[in-house]
C-alpha positions, -999 to +999 in steps of 0.1 A: -370-614+860-342-629+840-308-637+854-280-638+827-248-655+838-218-656+815-185-671+823-153-667+804-120-686+806-094-660+797-058-664+786-025-646+787-024-624+757-017-589+745+013-589+769-010-593+799-018-622+822-051-640+824-060-619+855-048-586+841-071-593+811-099-601+836-093-567+853-095-549+820-127-569+811-142-558+844-133-522+837-148-524+802-179-542+814-185-514+839-191-492+808-218-516+797-234-515+831-235-477+829-249-475+794-274-503+790-306-492+807-322-526+805-297-540+830-314-538+864-284-551+884-250-563+873-218-575+887-184-589+876-167-615+897-133-633+894-123-668+901-100-670+932-064-673+920-061-701+946-089-721+931-083-747+903-068-730+873-091-748+849-120-729+864-135-700+844-117-668+851-145-642+852-183-642+854-207-614+844-240-616+863-269-594+852-306-591+860-333-580+834-370-575+838-378-595+807-363-616+780-370-587+756-347-566+778-320-593+776-323-594+739-320-556+736-289-558+757-274-583+734-275-559+704-267-527+724-236-509+710-219-509+744-223-547+747-211-552+711-180-531+719-173-553+750-178-584+729-151-572+705-126-569+733-135-602+751-132-622+719-095-612+719-088-626+754-112-656+758-105-692+754-141-703+761-175-691+772-205-706+790-238-689+796-272-695+812-303-674+813-331-683+837-363-668+852-364-662+889 
C-alpha cells in the first residue's frame, strides 16, 4: 500500500480567508474522492486555527494499493481539475509518498 500525504499552505484570496479557501478545497477534493477509483481511502484535514499560523493549512491523505494507482490518480481529470483550483489559493506545497 502507498500512503500519499500532501500539505498546502493557503492564503487569503478571491475574497475569501485562508480557512474559507480550505473549506472550498475540501469540498472540491471530495469530488476527487468520489471519482478516482484508485483511491482506497482518503481524507481531508485542517490545521487547528489555534495552532501556529505558519503551519500548513490543509492536508490531503490518500491510500493506494500500488504506485501505479498513485500515478493514475495524478493524471485523472478530477485530480487535474482540483489542481487548477488549488494552484489559485496555495502559497506552498509539501508531499510525501511511502509504502506501509
